[in-house]
PDB file of N, CA, C and O in Angstrom:
ATOM      1  N   MET A   1      24.629   8.274 -10.860  1.00  0.00           N
ATOM      2  CA  MET A   1      23.765   7.115 -10.995  1.00  0.00           C
ATOM      3  C   MET A   1      24.586   5.826 -11.070  1.00  0.00           C
ATOM      4  O   MET A   1      24.073   4.746 -10.777  1.00  0.00           O
ATOM      5  N   SER A   2      25.867   5.936 -11.462  1.00  0.00           N
ATOM      6  CA  SER A   2      26.693   4.737 -11.524  1.00  0.00           C
ATOM      7  C   SER A   2      26.954   4.164 -10.130  1.00  0.00           C
ATOM      8  O   SER A   2      27.145   2.957  -9.975  1.00  0.00           O
ATOM      9  N   ASP A   3      26.962   5.044  -9.104  1.00  0.00           N
ATOM     10  CA  ASP A   3      27.113   4.554  -7.735  1.00  0.00           C
ATOM     11  C   ASP A   3      25.957   3.638  -7.373  1.00  0.00           C
ATOM     12  O   ASP A   3      26.151   2.582  -6.770  1.00  0.00           O
ATOM     13  N   LEU A   4      24.773   4.045  -7.741  1.00  0.00           N
ATOM     14  CA  LEU A   4      23.590   3.244  -7.456  1.00  0.00           C
ATOM     15  C   LEU A   4      23.663   1.902  -8.179  1.00  0.00           C
ATOM     16  O   LEU A   4      23.348   0.857  -7.611  1.00  0.00           O
ATOM     17  N   LYS A   5      24.076   1.950  -9.413  1.00  0.00           N
ATOM     18  CA  LYS A   5      24.199   0.720 -10.207  1.00  0.00           C
ATOM     19  C   LYS A   5      25.241  -0.214  -9.587  1.00  0.00           C
ATOM     20  O   LYS A   5      25.027  -1.422  -9.494  1.00  0.00           O
ATOM     21  N   SER A   6      26.355   0.351  -9.171  1.00  0.00           N
ATOM     22  CA  SER A   6      27.425  -0.424  -8.550  1.00  0.00           C
ATOM     23  C   SER A   6      26.959  -1.042  -7.224  1.00  0.00           C
ATOM     24  O   SER A   6      27.248  -2.204  -6.940  1.00  0.00           O
ATOM     25  N   LEU A   7      26.249  -0.269  -6.435  1.00  0.00           N
ATOM     26  CA  LEU A   7      25.737  -0.776  -5.164  1.00  0.00           C
ATOM     27  C   LEU A   7      24.747  -1.916  -5.372  1.00  0.00           C
ATOM     28  O   LEU A   7      24.756  -2.906  -4.640  1.00  0.00           O
ATOM     29  N   LYS A   8      23.899  -1.762  -6.374  1.00  0.00           N
ATOM     30  CA  LYS A   8      22.921  -2.819  -6.650  1.00  0.00           C
ATOM     31  C   LYS A   8      23.611  -4.096  -7.122  1.00  0.00           C
ATOM     32  O   LYS A   8      23.176  -5.200  -6.794  1.00  0.00           O
ATOM     33  N   LYS A   9      24.677  -3.944  -7.886  1.00  0.00           N
ATOM     34  CA  LYS A   9      25.423  -5.107  -8.347  1.00  0.00           C
ATOM     35  C   LYS A   9      26.088  -5.804  -7.160  1.00  0.00           C
ATOM     36  O   LYS A   9      26.051  -7.029  -7.054  1.00  0.00           O
ATOM     37  N   GLN A  10      26.693  -5.023  -6.273  1.00  0.00           N
ATOM     38  CA  GLN A  10      27.306  -5.580  -5.065  1.00  0.00           C
ATOM     39  C   GLN A  10      26.269  -6.291  -4.209  1.00  0.00           C
ATOM     40  O   GLN A  10      26.520  -7.367  -3.667  1.00  0.00           O
ATOM     41  N   LEU A  11      25.111  -5.678  -4.098  1.00  0.00           N
ATOM     42  CA  LEU A  11      24.031  -6.250  -3.308  1.00  0.00           C
ATOM     43  C   LEU A  11      23.595  -7.606  -3.866  1.00  0.00           C
ATOM     44  O   LEU A  11      23.356  -8.551  -3.113  1.00  0.00           O
ATOM     45  N   THR A  12      23.499  -7.685  -5.167  1.00  0.00           N
ATOM     46  CA  THR A  12      23.106  -8.941  -5.810  1.00  0.00           C
ATOM     47  C   THR A  12      24.133 -10.040  -5.527  1.00  0.00           C
ATOM     48  O   THR A  12      23.767 -11.173  -5.215  1.00  0.00           O
ATOM     49  N   VAL A  13      25.403  -9.704  -5.636  1.00  0.00           N
ATOM     50  CA  VAL A  13      26.469 -10.688  -5.386  1.00  0.00           C
ATOM     51  C   VAL A  13      26.449 -11.130  -3.926  1.00  0.00           C
ATOM     52  O   VAL A  13      26.564 -12.320  -3.631  1.00  0.00           O
ATOM     53  N   LEU A  14      26.304 -10.179  -3.024  1.00  0.00           N
ATOM     54  CA  LEU A  14      26.285 -10.513  -1.598  1.00  0.00           C
ATOM     55  C   LEU A  14      25.087 -11.387  -1.238  1.00  0.00           C
ATOM     56  O   LEU A  14      25.216 -12.331  -0.459  1.00  0.00           O
ATOM     57  N   LYS A  15      23.938 -11.079  -1.797  1.00  0.00           N
ATOM     58  CA  LYS A  15      22.748 -11.889  -1.509  1.00  0.00           C
ATOM     59  C   LYS A  15      22.921 -13.316  -2.022  1.00  0.00           C
ATOM     60  O   LYS A  15      22.491 -14.273  -1.380  1.00  0.00           O
ATOM     61  N   LYS A  16      23.549 -13.445  -3.172  1.00  0.00           N
ATOM     62  CA  LYS A  16      23.806 -14.782  -3.714  1.00  0.00           C
ATOM     63  C   LYS A  16      24.761 -15.545  -2.804  1.00  0.00           C
ATOM     64  O   LYS A  16      24.535 -16.717  -2.500  1.00  0.00           O
ATOM     65  N   ASN A  17      25.825 -14.880  -2.371  1.00  0.00           N
ATOM     66  CA  ASN A  17      26.784 -15.517  -1.469  1.00  0.00           C
ATOM     67  C   ASN A  17      26.127 -15.904  -0.146  1.00  0.00           C
ATOM     68  O   ASN A  17      26.398 -16.976   0.397  1.00  0.00           O
ATOM     69  N   HIS A  18      25.276 -15.041   0.362  1.00  0.00           N
ATOM     70  CA  HIS A  18      24.569 -15.301   1.616  1.00  0.00           C
ATOM     71  C   HIS A  18      23.685 -16.537   1.473  1.00  0.00           C
ATOM     72  O   HIS A  18      23.649 -17.394   2.355  1.00  0.00           O
ATOM     73  N   TYR A  19      22.984 -16.612   0.361  1.00  0.00           N
ATOM     74  CA  TYR A  19      22.105 -17.760   0.100  1.00  0.00           C
ATOM     75  C   TYR A  19      22.913 -19.059   0.012  1.00  0.00           C
ATOM     76  O   TYR A  19      22.530 -20.079   0.586  1.00  0.00           O
ATOM     77  N   GLU A  20      24.029 -19.007  -0.711  1.00  0.00           N
ATOM     78  CA  GLU A  20      24.864 -20.198  -0.864  1.00  0.00           C
ATOM     79  C   GLU A  20      25.450 -20.646   0.470  1.00  0.00           C
ATOM     80  O   GLU A  20      25.514 -21.842   0.752  1.00  0.00           O
ATOM     81  N   LEU A  21      25.875 -19.696   1.286  1.00  0.00           N
ATOM     82  CA  LEU A  21      26.380 -20.040   2.616  1.00  0.00           C
ATOM     83  C   LEU A  21      25.283 -20.664   3.467  1.00  0.00           C
ATOM     84  O   LEU A  21      25.522 -21.630   4.192  1.00  0.00           O
ATOM     85  N   ASP A  22      24.096 -20.114   3.377  1.00  0.00           N
ATOM     86  CA  ASP A  22      22.967 -20.643   4.141  1.00  0.00           C
ATOM     87  C   ASP A  22      22.704 -22.101   3.776  1.00  0.00           C
ATOM     88  O   ASP A  22      22.501 -22.940   4.653  1.00  0.00           O
ATOM     89  N   ARG A  23      22.709 -22.393   2.493  1.00  0.00           N
ATOM     90  CA  ARG A  23      22.484 -23.778   2.031  1.00  0.00           C
ATOM     91  C   ARG A  23      23.600 -24.700   2.513  1.00  0.00           C
ATOM     92  O   ARG A  23      23.340 -25.824   2.942  1.00  0.00           O
ATOM     93  N   THR A  24      24.830 -24.229   2.443  1.00  0.00           N
ATOM     94  CA  THR A  24      25.967 -25.033   2.890  1.00  0.00           C
ATOM     95  C   THR A  24      25.876 -25.323   4.386  1.00  0.00           C
ATOM     96  O   THR A  24      26.105 -26.451   4.822  1.00  0.00           O
ATOM     97  N   ILE A  25      25.544 -24.312   5.155  1.00  0.00           N
ATOM     98  CA  ILE A  25      25.420 -24.476   6.604  1.00  0.00           C
ATOM     99  C   ILE A  25      24.296 -25.449   6.938  1.00  0.00           C
ATOM    100  O   ILE A  25      24.447 -26.309   7.806  1.00  0.00           O
ATOM    101  N   LEU A  26      23.180 -25.311   6.254  1.00  0.00           N
ATOM    102  CA  LEU A  26      22.071 -26.239   6.501  1.00  0.00           C
ATOM    103  C   LEU A  26      22.470 -27.679   6.175  1.00  0.00           C
ATOM    104  O   LEU A  26      22.131 -28.611   6.905  1.00  0.00           O
ATOM    105  N   HIS A  27      23.183 -27.839   5.086  1.00  0.00           N
ATOM    106  CA  HIS A  27      23.629 -29.183   4.691  1.00  0.00           C
ATOM    107  C   HIS A  27      24.575 -29.771   5.740  1.00  0.00           C
ATOM    108  O   HIS A  27      24.441 -30.929   6.133  1.00  0.00           O
ATOM    109  N   LEU A  28      25.536 -28.949   6.188  1.00  0.00           N
ATOM    110  CA  LEU A  28      26.508 -29.430   7.162  1.00  0.00           C
ATOM    111  C   LEU A  28      25.878 -29.696   8.528  1.00  0.00           C
ATOM    112  O   LEU A  28      26.253 -30.650   9.210  1.00  0.00           O
ATOM    113  N   THR A  29      24.931 -28.862   8.926  1.00  0.00           N
ATOM    114  CA  THR A  29      24.293 -29.081  10.223  1.00  0.00           C
ATOM    115  C   THR A  29      23.380 -30.302  10.170  1.00  0.00           C
ATOM    116  O   THR A  29      23.185 -30.970  11.185  1.00  0.00           O
ATOM    117  N   ALA A  30      22.825 -30.598   9.012  1.00  0.00           N
ATOM    118  CA  ALA A  30      22.028 -31.818   8.884  1.00  0.00           C
ATOM    119  C   ALA A  30      22.930 -33.036   9.040  1.00  0.00           C
ATOM    120  O   ALA A  30      22.532 -34.044   9.624  1.00  0.00           O
ATOM    121  N   GLN A  31      24.129 -32.937   8.523  1.00  0.00           N
ATOM    122  CA  GLN A  31      25.095 -34.024   8.662  1.00  0.00           C
ATOM    123  C   GLN A  31      25.628 -34.124  10.086  1.00  0.00           C
ATOM    124  O   GLN A  31      26.090 -35.185  10.505  1.00  0.00           O
ATOM    125  N   LYS A  32      25.567 -33.026  10.828  1.00  0.00           N
ATOM    126  CA  LYS A  32      26.102 -32.981  12.185  1.00  0.00           C
ATOM    127  C   LYS A  32      25.456 -34.035  13.080  1.00  0.00           C
ATOM    128  O   LYS A  32      26.052 -34.468  14.066  1.00  0.00           O
ATOM    129  N   PHE A  33      24.256 -34.440  12.742  1.00  0.00           N
ATOM    130  CA  PHE A  33      23.572 -35.425  13.562  1.00  0.00           C
ATOM    131  C   PHE A  33      24.173 -36.814  13.393  1.00  0.00           C
ATOM    132  O   PHE A  33      23.886 -37.724  14.171  1.00  0.00           O
ATOM    133  N   ASP A  34      24.996 -36.966  12.385  1.00  0.00           N
ATOM    134  CA  ASP A  34      25.720 -38.222  12.209  1.00  0.00           C
ATOM    135  C   ASP A  34      26.762 -38.323  13.322  1.00  0.00           C
ATOM    136  O   ASP A  34      27.408 -37.327  13.649  1.00  0.00           O
ATOM    137  N   ILE A  35      26.932 -39.481  13.894  1.00  0.00           N
ATOM    138  CA  ILE A  35      27.834 -39.678  15.028  1.00  0.00           C
ATOM    139  C   ILE A  35      29.267 -39.288  14.675  1.00  0.00           C
ATOM    140  O   ILE A  35      29.952 -38.656  15.479  1.00  0.00           O
ATOM    141  N   GLU A  36      29.718 -39.653  13.497  1.00  0.00           N
ATOM    142  CA  GLU A  36      31.094 -39.336  13.099  1.00  0.00           C
ATOM    143  C   GLU A  36      31.307 -37.832  12.982  1.00  0.00           C
ATOM    144  O   GLU A  36      32.377 -37.326  13.321  1.00  0.00           O
ATOM    145  N   ALA A  37      30.314 -37.132  12.513  1.00  0.00           N
ATOM    146  CA  ALA A  37      30.440 -35.679  12.350  1.00  0.00           C
ATOM    147  C   ALA A  37      30.580 -35.003  13.706  1.00  0.00           C
ATOM    148  O   ALA A  37      31.314 -34.022  13.832  1.00  0.00           O
ATOM    149  N   LYS A  38      29.898 -35.505  14.711  1.00  0.00           N
ATOM    150  CA  LYS A  38      30.007 -34.922  16.049  1.00  0.00           C
ATOM    151  C   LYS A  38      31.407 -35.104  16.624  1.00  0.00           C
ATOM    152  O   LYS A  38      31.865 -34.285  17.421  1.00  0.00           O
ATOM    153  N   LYS A  39      32.083 -36.172  16.222  1.00  0.00           N
ATOM    154  CA  LYS A  39      33.427 -36.428  16.714  1.00  0.00           C
ATOM    155  C   LYS A  39      34.480 -35.593  15.999  1.00  0.00           C
ATOM    156  O   LYS A  39      35.617 -35.502  16.463  1.00  0.00           O
ATOM    157  N   ASN A  40      34.123 -34.994  14.897  1.00  0.00           N
ATOM    158  CA  ASN A  40      35.083 -34.266  14.071  1.00  0.00           C
ATOM    159  C   ASN A  40      35.068 -32.772  14.418  1.00  0.00           C
ATOM    160  O   ASN A  40      34.179 -32.051  13.966  1.00  0.00           O
ATOM    161  N   PRO A  41      36.026 -32.301  15.203  1.00  0.00           N
ATOM    162  CA  PRO A  41      36.040 -30.873  15.571  1.00  0.00           C
ATOM    163  C   PRO A  41      36.285 -29.962  14.372  1.00  0.00           C
ATOM    164  O   PRO A  41      35.857 -28.808  14.368  1.00  0.00           O
ATOM    165  N   HIS A  42      36.978 -30.483  13.353  1.00  0.00           N
ATOM    166  CA  HIS A  42      37.219 -29.679  12.143  1.00  0.00           C
ATOM    167  C   HIS A  42      35.896 -29.267  11.502  1.00  0.00           C
ATOM    168  O   HIS A  42      35.733 -28.119  11.089  1.00  0.00           O
ATOM    169  N   GLU A  43      34.967 -30.191  11.422  1.00  0.00           N
ATOM    170  CA  GLU A  43      33.672 -29.891  10.808  1.00  0.00           C
ATOM    171  C   GLU A  43      32.891 -28.875  11.639  1.00  0.00           C
ATOM    172  O   GLU A  43      32.253 -27.977  11.089  1.00  0.00           O
ATOM    173  N   LEU A  44      32.941 -29.016  12.957  1.00  0.00           N
ATOM    174  CA  LEU A  44      32.241 -28.067  13.820  1.00  0.00           C
ATOM    175  C   LEU A  44      32.848 -26.673  13.702  1.00  0.00           C
ATOM    176  O   LEU A  44      32.129 -25.674  13.697  1.00  0.00           O
ATOM    177  N   ASN A  45      34.187 -26.609  13.607  1.00  0.00           N
ATOM    178  CA  ASN A  45      34.852 -25.317  13.419  1.00  0.00           C
ATOM    179  C   ASN A  45      34.504 -24.706  12.070  1.00  0.00           C
ATOM    180  O   ASN A  45      34.331 -23.492  11.954  1.00  0.00           O
ATOM    181  N   MET A  46      34.402 -25.549  11.055  1.00  0.00           N
ATOM    182  CA  MET A  46      34.048 -25.066   9.721  1.00  0.00           C
ATOM    183  C   MET A  46      32.636 -24.467   9.726  1.00  0.00           C
ATOM    184  O   MET A  46      32.404 -23.418   9.125  1.00  0.00           O
ATOM    185  N   ILE A  47      31.706 -25.128  10.399  1.00  0.00           N
ATOM    186  CA  ILE A  47      30.337 -24.609  10.490  1.00  0.00           C
ATOM    187  C   ILE A  47      30.338 -23.267  11.205  1.00  0.00           C
ATOM    188  O   ILE A  47      29.673 -22.324  10.777  1.00  0.00           O
ATOM    189  N   ARG A  48      31.093 -23.187  12.303  1.00  0.00           N
ATOM    190  CA  ARG A  48      31.176 -21.926  13.056  1.00  0.00           C
ATOM    191  C   ARG A  48      31.726 -20.796  12.177  1.00  0.00           C
ATOM    192  O   ARG A  48      31.196 -19.684  12.179  1.00  0.00           O
ATOM    193  N   ASP A  49      32.791 -21.094  11.430  1.00  0.00           N
ATOM    194  CA  ASP A  49      33.396 -20.085  10.560  1.00  0.00           C
ATOM    195  C   ASP A  49      32.448 -19.653   9.439  1.00  0.00           C
ATOM    196  O   ASP A  49      32.393 -18.474   9.089  1.00  0.00           O
ATOM    197  N   LEU A  50      31.711 -20.601   8.883  1.00  0.00           N
ATOM    198  CA  LEU A  50      30.742 -20.266   7.836  1.00  0.00           C
ATOM    199  C   LEU A  50      29.633 -19.375   8.387  1.00  0.00           C
ATOM    200  O   LEU A  50      29.179 -18.449   7.714  1.00  0.00           O
ATOM    201  N   LYS A  51      29.205 -19.654   9.597  1.00  0.00           N
ATOM    202  CA  LYS A  51      28.161 -18.828  10.215  1.00  0.00           C
ATOM    203  C   LYS A  51      28.669 -17.408  10.455  1.00  0.00           C
ATOM    204  O   LYS A  51      27.931 -16.442  10.259  1.00  0.00           O
ATOM    205  N   LYS A  52      29.920 -17.280  10.876  1.00  0.00           N
ATOM    206  CA  LYS A  52      30.498 -15.944  11.069  1.00  0.00           C
ATOM    207  C   LYS A  52      30.565 -15.180   9.744  1.00  0.00           C
ATOM    208  O   LYS A  52      30.241 -13.994   9.676  1.00  0.00           O
ATOM    209  N   ARG A  53      30.994 -15.888   8.692  1.00  0.00           N
ATOM    210  CA  ARG A  53      31.081 -15.245   7.374  1.00  0.00           C
ATOM    211  C   ARG A  53      29.696 -14.833   6.883  1.00  0.00           C
ATOM    212  O   ARG A  53      29.530 -13.769   6.288  1.00  0.00           O
ATOM    213  N   LYS A  54      28.700 -15.691   7.141  1.00  0.00           N
ATOM    214  CA  LYS A  54      27.325 -15.378   6.743  1.00  0.00           C
ATOM    215  C   LYS A  54      26.835 -14.119   7.460  1.00  0.00           C
ATOM    216  O   LYS A  54      26.181 -13.273   6.850  1.00  0.00           O
ATOM    217  N   LEU A  55      27.147 -13.993   8.746  1.00  0.00           N
ATOM    218  CA  LEU A  55      26.750 -12.794   9.493  1.00  0.00           C
ATOM    219  C   LEU A  55      27.453 -11.543   8.961  1.00  0.00           C
ATOM    220  O   LEU A  55      26.852 -10.472   8.887  1.00  0.00           O
ATOM    221  N   THR A  56      28.710 -11.684   8.598  1.00  0.00           N
ATOM    222  CA  THR A  56      29.456 -10.555   8.033  1.00  0.00           C
ATOM    223  C   THR A  56      28.819 -10.104   6.721  1.00  0.00           C
ATOM    224  O   THR A  56      28.659  -8.908   6.476  1.00  0.00           O
ATOM    225  N   ILE A  57      28.462 -11.064   5.890  1.00  0.00           N
ATOM    226  CA  ILE A  57      27.807 -10.735   4.619  1.00  0.00           C
ATOM    227  C   ILE A  57      26.460 -10.084   4.880  1.00  0.00           C
ATOM    228  O   ILE A  57      26.088  -9.140   4.182  1.00  0.00           O
ATOM    229  N   ARG A  58      25.719 -10.570   5.872  1.00  0.00           N
ATOM    230  CA  ARG A  58      24.422  -9.983   6.202  1.00  0.00           C
ATOM    231  C   ARG A  58      24.587  -8.518   6.606  1.00  0.00           C
ATOM    232  O   ARG A  58      23.781  -7.671   6.222  1.00  0.00           O
ATOM    233  N   ASP A  59      25.633  -8.223   7.380  1.00  0.00           N
ATOM    234  CA  ASP A  59      25.915  -6.837   7.763  1.00  0.00           C
ATOM    235  C   ASP A  59      26.238  -5.984   6.540  1.00  0.00           C
ATOM    236  O   ASP A  59      25.800  -4.837   6.446  1.00  0.00           O
ATOM    237  N   GLN A  60      27.000  -6.541   5.610  1.00  0.00           N
ATOM    238  CA  GLN A  60      27.337  -5.808   4.390  1.00  0.00           C
ATOM    239  C   GLN A  60      26.086  -5.540   3.565  1.00  0.00           C
ATOM    240  O   GLN A  60      25.928  -4.458   2.999  1.00  0.00           O
ATOM    241  N   ILE A  61      25.201  -6.524   3.499  1.00  0.00           N
ATOM    242  CA  ILE A  61      23.936  -6.348   2.767  1.00  0.00           C
ATOM    243  C   ILE A  61      23.139  -5.217   3.402  1.00  0.00           C
ATOM    244  O   ILE A  61      22.618  -4.350   2.701  1.00  0.00           O
ATOM    245  N   PHE A  62      23.044  -5.224   4.720  1.00  0.00           N
ATOM    246  CA  PHE A  62      22.304  -4.177   5.431  1.00  0.00           C
ATOM    247  C   PHE A  62      22.885  -2.801   5.127  1.00  0.00           C
ATOM    248  O   PHE A  62      22.143  -1.855   4.861  1.00  0.00           O
ATOM    249  N   ASN A  63      24.217  -2.687   5.167  1.00  0.00           N
ATOM    250  CA  ASN A  63      24.860  -1.394   4.917  1.00  0.00           C
ATOM    251  C   ASN A  63      24.638  -0.913   3.482  1.00  0.00           C
ATOM    252  O   ASN A  63      24.404   0.275   3.258  1.00  0.00           O
ATOM    253  N   ILE A  64      24.706  -1.809   2.527  1.00  0.00           N
ATOM    254  CA  ILE A  64      24.493  -1.420   1.127  1.00  0.00           C
ATOM    255  C   ILE A  64      23.033  -1.017   0.916  1.00  0.00           C
ATOM    256  O   ILE A  64      22.752  -0.039   0.223  1.00  0.00           O
ATOM    257  N   GLU A  65      22.114  -1.760   1.506  1.00  0.00           N
ATOM    258  CA  GLU A  65      20.695  -1.390   1.389  1.00  0.00           C
ATOM    259  C   GLU A  65      20.445  -0.002   1.983  1.00  0.00           C
ATOM    260  O   GLU A  65      19.635   0.768   1.468  1.00  0.00           O
ATOM    261  N   LYS A  66      21.141   0.298   3.060  1.00  0.00           N
ATOM    262  CA  LYS A  66      21.004   1.625   3.682  1.00  0.00           C
ATOM    263  C   LYS A  66      21.569   2.714   2.758  1.00  0.00           C
ATOM    264  O   LYS A  66      20.982   3.788   2.626  1.00  0.00           O
ATOM    265  N   GLN A  67      22.709   2.428   2.123  1.00  0.00           N
ATOM    266  CA  GLN A  67      23.288   3.379   1.176  1.00  0.00           C
ATOM    267  C   GLN A  67      22.377   3.616  -0.007  1.00  0.00           C
ATOM    268  O   GLN A  67      22.215   4.753  -0.452  1.00  0.00           O
ATOM    269  N   ILE A  68      21.779   2.552  -0.521  1.00  0.00           N
ATOM    270  CA  ILE A  68      20.865   2.681  -1.658  1.00  0.00           C
ATOM    271  C   ILE A  68      19.665   3.529  -1.255  1.00  0.00           C
ATOM    272  O   ILE A  68      19.223   4.390  -2.015  1.00  0.00           O
ATOM    273  N   LYS A  69      19.154   3.289  -0.087  1.00  0.00           N
ATOM    274  CA  LYS A  69      18.010   4.067   0.397  1.00  0.00           C
ATOM    275  C   LYS A  69      18.373   5.547   0.497  1.00  0.00           C
ATOM    276  O   LYS A  69      17.578   6.409   0.122  1.00  0.00           O
ATOM    277  N   ASN A  70      19.567   5.842   1.000  1.00  0.00           N
ATOM    278  CA  ASN A  70      20.005   7.238   1.121  1.00  0.00           C
ATOM    279  C   ASN A  70      20.192   7.898  -0.257  1.00  0.00           C
ATOM    280  O   ASN A  70      19.924   9.088  -0.417  1.00  0.00           O
ATOM    281  N   LEU A  71      20.647   7.129  -1.237  1.00  0.00           N
ATOM    282  CA  LEU A  71      20.821   7.694  -2.576  1.00  0.00           C
ATOM    283  C   LEU A  71      19.483   7.979  -3.252  1.00  0.00           C
ATOM    284  O   LEU A  71      19.368   8.901  -4.060  1.00  0.00           O
ATOM    285  N   ASN A  72      18.475   7.178  -2.913  1.00  0.00           N
ATOM    286  CA  ASN A  72      17.167   7.358  -3.517  1.00  0.00           C
ATOM    287  C   ASN A  72      16.377   8.499  -2.894  1.00  0.00           C
ATOM    288  O   ASN A  72      15.368   8.935  -3.450  1.00  0.00           O
ATOM    289  N   CYS A  73      16.825   8.981  -1.752  1.00  0.00           N
ATOM    290  CA  CYS A  73      16.087  10.078  -1.091  1.00  0.00           C
ATOM    291  C   CYS A  73      16.376  11.416  -1.671  1.00  0.00           C
ATOM    292  O   CYS A  73      15.827  12.419  -1.215  1.00  0.00           O
TER     293      CYS A  73
END
């Protein structure tokens, strides 16, 4: 049962991180409409990297949810 508890704890942390990344990306993309932000390739690269990290976390969430489902069966 400790595996289940550990997985749920990991899931909670990942969901929080996913949410925080989502908010950060939304904030940065809203700023992207500013002319100076469009000229800054560093900011565009940062947004791209954050989106990749968000997708990686989403995959981890999916895998943990699948593990939890298998443990409950």
